[in-house]
C-alpha positions in Angstrom: -0.1 0.0 0.0 0.9 3.4 -0.4 1.7 5.7 2.5 2.9 9.6 2.1 5.8 10.1 4.8 6.9 13.7 5.0 5.8 14.6 1.5 6.9 11.3 -0.1 5.3 8.5 -1.4 6.3 4.9 0.2 5.2 1.6 -0.1 4.6 -0.7 3.0 3.0 -4.0 3.4 -0.6 -4.4 4.9 -1.2 -4.3 8.5 2.1 -2.1 8.9 2.4 0.1 12.1 3.4 3.4 12.9 6.3 1.9 14.8 7.2 -0.4 11.7 7.7 3.0 9.8 9.4 4.6 12.6 12.1 1.6 12.9 12.4 1.5 9.2 13.3 5.3 9.2 16.1 4.6 12.0 14.1 6.8 14.3 13.3 4.1 16.8 14.1 5.4 20.5 14.7 8.5 19.0 13.0 12.0 20.3 10.2 12.4 17.7 7.0 13.3 17.2 4.4 11.7 14.8 1.4 13.4 13.1 -1.0 10.9 11.3 -3.4 12.4 9.1 -2.7 16.2 10.3 -3.9 14.7 14.1 -0.9 14.1 16.5 -0.4 10.4 17.4 0.9 9.9 21.4 4.1 7.6 21.2 2.0 5.2 23.3 -0.3 4.3 20.3 2.5 4.0 17.5 2.8 0.0 17.9 -0.9 -0.3 18.2 -1.8 2.1 15.0 -2.0 0.5 11.8 -1.3 2.3 8.7 -4.2 2.8 6.0 -3.7 3.3 2.1 -3.1 6.8 1.3 -2.4 7.8 5.0 -0.3 11.0 5.2 2.3 10.5 8.1 4.7 13.6 9.4 7.6 13.0 11.7 9.7 15.8 12.9 12.5 16.5 15.2 14.5 19.1 16.6 17.1 20.5 14.9 19.5 23.5 15.5 19.0 26.9 13.5 16.0 25.8 11.5 17.8 23.7 9.2 16.7 21.1 7.2 13.1 22.6 6.6 12.9 22.4 3.2 10.7 21.9 0.5 10.7 20.6 -3.1 9.0 21.9 -6.4 9.6 19.9 -9.4 12.1 17.7 -8.1 14.1 20.9 -6.9 14.8 21.5 -3.1 14.7 25.1 -1.7 15.6 26.3 1.7 14.2 29.7 1.5 10.3 30.0 1.5 10.3 33.5 0.2 10.1 33.9 -3.1 10.8 37.7 -4.9 10.1 39.7 -7.8 12.4 42.1 -9.7 9.8 44.9 -10.7 9.2 48.3 -9.2 12.7 49.2 -7.9 14.5 52.0 -8.7 17.4 50.4 -10.6 18.8 47.1 -10.7 21.2 47.9 -8.0 18.4 48.4 -5.4 17.0 45.0 -6.9 20.2 43.0 -6.2 20.9 44.5 -2.9 17.0 43.9 -1.8 17.2 40.2 -3.1 20.1 39.3 -1.6 18.6 40.7 1.9 15.5 38.7 1.4 17.7 35.3 1.3 15.1 33.9 -2.0 16.4 31.2 -4.1 13.7 31.7 -6.5 13.5 34.9 -8.2 10.5 35.7 -10.5 11.3 37.8 -13.9 9.0 39.1 -16.7 9.7 38.2 -20.0 9.6 41.4 -22.4 10.9 42.3 -26.2 14.4 43.0 -25.7 16.0 46.5 -26.4 17.0 46.6 -30.0 18.9 49.7 -29.7 16.5 52.6 -28.3 18.6 52.3 -25.2 22.2 51.5 -25.9 24.2 50.3 -23.2 21.1 49.2 -21.1 22.0 46.5 -18.7 20.1 43.1 -18.7 18.6 42.1 -15.6 20.2 38.3 -16.3 23.5 40.3 -15.9 22.7 41.3 -12.4 20.7 38.0 -11.2 22.5 35.3 -12.5 21.1 32.1 -13.0 24.1 30.6 -11.7 23.2 31.7 -8.1 19.2 31.7 -8.4 16.4 29.8 -10.1 15.1 31.9 -12.3 11.3 31.8 -12.9 9.6 33.1 -15.9 6.6 34.9 -15.4 3.7 35.5 -17.7 2.9 39.0 -16.1 0.8 41.1 -18.7 -1.0 38.2 -20.4 -4.4 38.3 -20.8 -4.9 35.3 -22.8 -3.9 31.7 -22.9 -2.5 31.8 -26.3 -0.2 34.9 -25.0 0.7 32.9 -21.9 2.0 30.0 -23.7 3.9 31.7 -26.5 5.7 33.7 -23.7 6.5 30.7 -21.6 8.0 28.9 -25.1 10.1 31.7 -25.5 11.5 31.8 -22.0 12.4 28.4 -22.2 14.5 28.9 -25.4 16.0 32.3 -23.6 17.1 29.9 -20.4 18.4 27.2 -22.5 15.5 24.5 -22.1 14.6 25.8 -18.5 10.8 24.0 -18.0 10.0 25.9 -14.7 7.7 28.7 -15.1 5.1 30.9 -13.5 1.6 30.9 -15.3 -0.6 34.0 -14.9 -3.3 35.2 -17.3 -5.1 38.4 -16.2 -8.5 39.0 -16.5 -8.4 43.1 -16.9 -5.8 45.8 -16.1 -7.8 47.4 -13.6 -8.3 44.4 -11.1 -5.2 42.1 -12.5 -7.4 39.0 -11.0 -6.6 36.0 -12.6 -8.9 35.0 -15.8 -9.6 31.2 -14.8 -10.7 29.9 -17.6 -7.9 31.2 -19.7 -5.9 30.1 -16.9 -7.0 26.6 -17.0 -6.7 26.8 -20.8 -3.1 27.4 -20.9 -2.2 25.3 -17.6 -3.5 21.9 -19.9 -1.4 23.2 -23.0 1.8 23.9 -21.0 1.6 20.5 -19.1 1.1 18.8 -22.3 4.0 20.4 -24.0 6.5 19.6 -21.1 6.4 22.7 -18.9 6.7 22.5 -15.0 3.9 25.2 -13.9 3.7 27.2 -10.8 0.3 29.0 -11.4 -1.1 32.1 -10.1 -5.2 31.8 -9.4 -7.8 33.1 -7.2 -8.4 31.7 -3.4 -11.3 29.1 -4.9 -10.7 25.8 -3.3 -12.2 24.0 -6.1 -9.9 25.8 -8.8 -6.9 25.2 -6.7 -7.7 21.5 -6.8 -8.4 21.4 -10.1 -5.2 22.9 -11.3 -3.3 20.7 -9.4 -5.2 18.0 -11.1 -4.2 19.1 -14.2 -0.7 19.1 -13.4 0.7 22.0 -12.2 3.6 21.6 -9.8 2.4 24.5 -7.4 -0.5 26.5 -7.0 -0.3 30.0 -5.9 -3.6 31.5 -4.6 -3.6 35.5 -4.1 -3.7 37.0 -0.8 -5.6 39.9 -2.1 -5.1 41.9 -5.7 -1.7 42.1 -7.2 0.2 45.2 -5.9 -2.5 46.2 -3.2 -0.7 45.4 0.1 -4.0 44.4 1.9 -2.8 41.2 3.3 -4.7 37.6 3.1 -8.1 38.6 2.7 -9.7 34.9 3.3 -7.8 33.0 5.1 -10.6 30.0 5.5 -10.3 29.6 1.7 -6.8 29.8 1.8 -6.4 27.1 4.7 -9.0 25.1 2.7 -6.9 24.8 -0.3 -3.7 24.2 1.8 -5.6 21.1 3.6 -6.7 20.0 0.5 -3.7 19.9 -1.6 -0.8 17.3 -2.4 1.6 20.3 -4.1 3.3 23.1 -2.5 0.6 26.2 -1.9 2.2 29.4 -2.1 0.7 32.7 -1.3 1.1 34.8 -4.4 0.2 38.6 -4.5 -1.5 41.4 -2.2 1.1 40.8 1.0 1.7 44.7 2.6 4.3 43.8 5.4 5.9 41.2 7.2 2.9 40.3 9.6 1.1 39.5 6.2 3.8 37.1 5.4 3.8 35.8 8.7 -0.4 35.0 8.7 0.1 33.2 5.3 2.8 30.9 6.6 0.8 30.1 9.7 -1.9 28.8 7.6 0.5 26.1 6.6 1.4 27.8 3.2 4.5 26.4 1.8 5.9 29.8 1.1 5.1 33.3 -0.3 6.1 35.3 -3.4 5.9 38.9 -3.5 7.5 42.1 -5.2 5.7 45.2 -4.5 5.6 45.1 -1.1 9.4 44.8 -0.9 9.9 47.5 -3.7 7.5 49.9 -2.8 8.8 50.1 0.9 10.4 53.2 1.8 13.2 51.1 2.6 13.1 48.0 0.3 16.5 46.6 1.3 15.4 46.9 5.0 12.0 45.3 4.0 13.5 42.3 2.2 15.2 41.7 5.6 12.2 42.0 7.4 10.1 39.6 4.9 12.4 37.1 5.4 12.2 37.2 9.4 8.2 37.2 9.0 8.5 34.1 6.8 10.6 32.5 9.3 8.5 33.6 12.1 5.3 32.2 10.5 6.5 29.0 9.7 8.0 28.2 12.8 4.6 29.3 14.5 3.1 26.6 12.1 5.1 24.2 12.9 4.9 24.5 16.6 0.9 24.8 16.5 -0.4 27.6 18.2 -2.7 27.7 21.3 -6.4 27.2 21.1 -8.3 30.4 20.8 -10.6 30.7 24.1 -13.5 32.8 24.8 -12.7 33.4 28.4 -9.3 34.0 30.6 -7.0 31.3 31.8 -4.8 32.0 34.2 -1.0 31.1 33.6 0.1 30.7 37.3 -1.3 28.1 39.2 -3.9 29.0 41.8 -3.3 26.2 44.3 -1.5 27.7 47.2 -2.8 31.3 47.4 -2.3 33.4 50.5 -5.8 33.6 51.8 
């Protein structure tokens, strides 16, 4: 039977127990915690709990300095959960400094017609943001039809020497910059058939998010709020539902305004957050990039820690026994 262990599909015999899996992983008698289908499983139940087909198991342990908390997209492992764009900076140097401060490993770039002499000596972004240092994520920003998006992705693949990982976005109109879902679905189907690895920008509809995953997108990227709005996560329950239903990474894309917005997205269980305007439009973009990096880390650690339950009434943190009457 197939069981998902820490995000990877593994095969086990029928009637295998959690204790059997822990032993096979070489973690017997180690200080670990196990989550079975998003419910914490007490240590004394490992031997009595039998796994079922399709179970999701998370096994965690304490490590130093937050190391090892990576994620995988299209077979490539990443440690930074902050993805950044390159637009709206005052110049390429500011862009370079902000990206360095963010700690991002994935940097998204728009594909545009090249300078053919209008601005002699104008530098190329890829001369500053080197593909040798970063994973370049070409995007289809500015595309309003599936056809334009597909053409742009094919040009990007040629530009980057066969690079298959792209960010797909097909916009509905210039005022809202909300995704055109019909065109997005059409483009996603065409690009997946053409061998691309698609990270797709979409709305916060859980049904559409699941449909895009079923088409074959390697990551789904619901908006927090409209692009460039800075409003933060507007529909946390839909984002949470998308995360809970997904078998691919879910990254919030668009609408983040400050570090607390990024932390909220991560506390919902998102794999990461992609942003551009929130950093580039700050009064001090380089400092904001650093703040966003910390916000992502704080939100991720809070999610892993598990927040206390919300309560209607107060609960004293100090014991009441032994009070002097």
